[in-house]
DRENSEMAR-913604 format. One record per residue (C-alpha): residue number from 1; residue in three letters; chain; x negated, y negated, z. Coordinates in steps of 0.1 Angstrom, whole numbers, plus 5000, padded with zeros to 4 digits. Layout:
residues N
   i  aa ch   c1   c2   c3
 NUM ALA  A    X    Y    Z
...
This chain:
residues 225
   i  aa ch   c1   c2   c3
   1 MET  A 7476 5961 2311
   2 ARG  A 7467 5983 2340
   3 ASP  A 7495 6003 2357
   4 ASN  A 7498 6005 2395
   5 SER  A 7477 6037 2398
   6 ASN  A 7448 6022 2379
   7 LEU  A 7451 5989 2398
   8 LYS  A 7450 6008 2431
   9 GLU  A 7418 6026 2420
  10 LEU  A 7404 5992 2410
  11 VAL  A 7412 5976 2444
  12 PHE  A 7397 6005 2463
  13 GLU  A 7366 6005 2441
  14 ALA  A 7362 5968 2447
  15 LEU  A 7367 5971 2485
  16 ARG  A 7339 5997 2486
  17 ALA  A 7315 5967 2488
  18 ASP  A 7327 5959 2523
  19 GLU  A 7316 5987 2547
  20 ARG  A 7337 5972 2575
  21 LEU  A 7368 5986 2559
  22 TRP  A 7358 6022 2557
  23 ASP  A 7353 6050 2582
  24 ASP  A 7319 6065 2589
  25 GLU  A 7322 6089 2560
  26 GLY  A 7334 6062 2536
  27 LYS  A 7366 6080 2527
  28 GLU  A 7394 6064 2547
  29 LEU  A 7403 6027 2542
  30 ASN  A 7412 6009 2574
  31 GLN  A 7442 5991 2559
  32 ARG  A 7453 5974 2591
  33 LEU  A 7418 5958 2594
  34 LEU  A 7420 5948 2558
  35 ILE  A 7453 5930 2563
  36 ASP  A 7440 5913 2594
  37 LEU  A 7410 5900 2575
  38 ILE  A 7432 5888 2547
  39 ASP  A 7454 5869 2572
  40 SER  A 7423 5853 2587
  41 TYR  A 7411 5843 2552
  42 ASP  A 7379 5864 2554
  43 LYS  A 7355 5850 2528
  44 LYS  A 7338 5883 2521
  45 VAL  A 7369 5902 2513
  46 ILE  A 7386 5875 2493
  47 ASN  A 7353 5869 2473
  48 ILE  A 7351 5906 2465
  49 LEU  A 7386 5906 2451
  50 LEU  A 7379 5874 2432
  51 SER  A 7347 5887 2416
  52 HIS  A 7365 5916 2398
  53 ASP  A 7384 5908 2367
  54 GLY  A 7413 5932 2374
  55 THR  A 7420 5921 2410
  56 ARG  A 7414 5884 2401
  57 ASN  A 7440 5885 2373
  58 LYS  A 7465 5903 2395
  59 PHE  A 7462 5886 2428
  60 PHE  A 7449 5851 2420
  61 VAL  A 7465 5821 2402
  62 GLN  A 7444 5794 2386
  63 ILE  A 7453 5758 2395
  64 ASN  A 7432 5729 2382
  65 GLY  A 7402 5752 2378
  66 ALA  A 7404 5767 2412
  67 TYR  A 7416 5802 2420
  68 VAL  A 7443 5805 2447
  69 PHE  A 7447 5839 2464
  70 LYS  A 7483 5853 2463
  71 THR  A 7482 5867 2498
  72 ASN  A 7517 5880 2500
  73 ASP  A 7515 5898 2467
  74 PHE  A 7483 5915 2477
  75 LYS  A 7497 5925 2511
  76 PHE  A 7528 5939 2496
  77 PHE  A 7508 5959 2470
  78 MET  A 7487 5974 2497
  79 GLU  A 7519 5983 2517
  80 GLU  A 7534 6001 2487
  81 ASN  A 7503 6015 2470
  82 LYS  A 7508 6051 2482
  83 ILE  A 7538 6058 2461
  84 ASP  A 7550 6053 2425
  85 ASN  A 7568 6020 2423
  86 SER  A 7577 6022 2386
  87 TYR  A 7614 6015 2392
  88 THR  A 7618 6000 2427
  89 ASP  A 7598 5982 2454
  90 PHE  A 7617 5999 2482
  91 ILE  A 7614 6036 2476
  92 ASN  A 7594 6050 2504
  93 ARG  A 7605 6033 2537
  94 ILE  A 7636 6021 2554
  95 GLY  A 7634 5994 2580
  96 LEU  A 7635 5957 2587
  97 SER  A 7613 5933 2567
  98 ASP  A 7609 5896 2561
  99 ASN  A 7610 5903 2523
 100 GLN  A 7572 5905 2523
 101 GLU  A 7563 5933 2547
 102 PHE  A 7579 5955 2573
 103 ILE  A 7584 5940 2608
 104 ASN  A 7566 5969 2625
 105 SER  A 7535 5963 2604
 106 ARG  A 7531 5927 2615
 107 GLY  A 7508 5921 2644
 108 GLU  A 7525 5888 2652
 109 VAL  A 7558 5905 2661
 110 VAL  A 7559 5908 2699
 111 VAL  A 7584 5911 2727
 112 ASN  A 7589 5879 2746
 113 PHE  A 7605 5875 2780
 114 PRO  A 7606 5847 2807
 115 TYR  A 7573 5842 2827
 116 LYS  A 7554 5866 2804
 117 ASP  A 7524 5843 2806
 118 CYS  A 7526 5842 2844
 119 ILE  A 7515 5862 2875
 120 LEU  A 7540 5868 2903
 121 ALA  A 7526 5854 2936
 122 GLY  A 7522 5880 2963
 123 GLY  A 7525 5875 3000
 124 GLN  A 7552 5878 3027
 125 ALA  A 7555 5867 3063
 126 THR  A 7576 5896 3075
 127 GLU  A 7582 5933 3065
 128 GLU  A 7617 5923 3052
 129 GLY  A 7601 5899 3027
 130 GLU  A 7611 5868 3045
 131 ASP  A 7590 5836 3049
 132 ILE  A 7587 5814 3079
 133 TYR  A 7589 5777 3070
 134 PHE  A 7598 5744 3085
 135 GLY  A 7629 5725 3073
 136 TYR  A 7642 5691 3083
 137 GLU  A 7675 5690 3102
 138 GLY  A 7695 5659 3111
 139 GLU  A 7707 5650 3145
 140 LYS  A 7732 5674 3160
 141 VAL  A 7756 5671 3189
 142 LYS  A 7765 5703 3208
 143 THR  A 7788 5709 3237
 144 VAL  A 7772 5730 3264
 145 LYS  A 7793 5738 3295
 146 GLY  A 7816 5709 3287
 147 GLU  A 7788 5684 3283
 148 LYS  A 7776 5669 3250
 149 VAL  A 7740 5676 3242
 150 VAL  A 7722 5657 3215
 151 GLN  A 7697 5676 3194
 152 PRO  A 7674 5650 3178
 153 ALA  A 7665 5651 3141
 154 GLY  A 7633 5667 3131
 155 PHE  A 7615 5697 3115
 156 ARG  A 7624 5731 3128
 157 GLU  A 7611 5766 3122
 158 LYS  A 7633 5786 3099
 159 GLN  A 7632 5820 3082
 160 ALA  A 7646 5829 3048
 161 LYS  A 7641 5852 3018
 162 ARG  A 7609 5843 2999
 163 ASN  A 7614 5824 2967
 164 GLU  A 7596 5840 2938
 165 VAL  A 7566 5820 2927
 166 PHE  A 7551 5825 2893
 167 PHE  A 7516 5813 2885
 168 ASN  A 7509 5804 2849
 169 GLU  A 7478 5820 2835
 170 VAL  A 7464 5787 2822
 171 LEU  A 7478 5761 2846
 172 ALA  A 7471 5781 2879
 173 HIS  A 7439 5798 2870
 174 ASP  A 7423 5794 2905
 175 GLU  A 7455 5806 2923
 176 ILE  A 7455 5838 2901
 177 ASP  A 7418 5844 2907
 178 ARG  A 7424 5843 2945
 179 LEU  A 7455 5865 2942
 180 LEU  A 7438 5892 2922
 181 ASP  A 7405 5891 2940
 182 GLU  A 7393 5921 2960
 183 LYS  A 7411 5926 2992
 184 ALA  A 7399 5941 3026
 185 PHE  A 7424 5963 3044
 186 VAL  A 7424 5964 3082
 187 ASN  A 7440 5984 3110
 188 TRP  A 7435 6018 3094
 189 SER  A 7451 6048 3112
 190 ARG  A 7453 6085 3104
 191 PHE  A 7486 6104 3110
 192 THR  A 7484 6141 3114
 193 THR  A 7506 6168 3130
 194 ASP  A 7488 6159 3162
 195 GLY  A 7499 6123 3160
 196 LYS  A 7482 6090 3153
 197 SER  A 7444 6085 3156
 198 GLU  A 7417 6061 3146
 199 ILE  A 7400 6065 3113
 200 THR  A 7363 6060 3108
 201 GLU  A 7359 6073 3072
 202 PHE  A 7379 6088 3044
 203 ARG  A 7377 6124 3034
 204 ARG  A 7364 6130 2999
 205 ASP  A 7357 6160 2977
 206 GLU  A 7324 6170 2961
 207 ASN  A 7330 6145 2933
 208 GLY  A 7337 6116 2957
 209 TYR  A 7374 6114 2951
 210 LEU  A 7397 6106 2980
 211 LYS  A 7414 6136 2996
 212 ASP  A 7435 6115 3020
 213 ASN  A 7469 6103 3010
 214 ILE  A 7471 6065 3016
 215 VAL  A 7501 6045 3027
 216 ILE  A 7496 6008 3022
 217 LYS  A 7519 5985 3043
 218 GLY  A 7522 5951 3027
 219 ASN  A 7533 5932 2996
 220 ASN  A 7541 5955 2967
 221 LEU  A 7523 5934 2940
 222 ILE  A 7490 5933 2960
 223 ALA  A 7493 5969 2970
 224 LEU  A 7497 5980 2933
 225 HIS  A 7468 5958 2922
């Protein structure tokens, strides 16, 4: 029976057949890529491991004449192959795991938060971030100089803080394209110690980079974009 060190050498020797897994000099194994290929059931990598007796006996189980790859066993072995595991599987690292591999090694572990798959809609009607809209009001009766005045029902112009609108990346594809499309700025002015003046061109250095400081007056999201 091979010990872990010999098995490691056998695994590395077998994987030499796949040039995708090695650096330009053929010395460093790209273990992250290897795990990604294993997770996607890459036929070439799995066939390489299956074609060698040592790796086939260690990482495959035969069921009704077919070989089934023991994915978790192989991934755990690759995770721990750099140290001597003769007496424990958990000698070299401390951290959270799912009993198969460490959480920080898993590509599917991500941070989720509300509206992560959305784009915040930009735009505002006033500098204070308020929108002008028309809302329906019922009939009102006011007293003006002692006389009752009836204000008929109808839609009236109102102003209120803008409600945040989030466009989903899939459901509102067209809206997002328009939001993030190139914008044209207007009403440029230059402010100097002499006051405000019209601007006809930007000042640039010999490499073409802007020398002017620019103040953009408008929605924060669009300005940042």
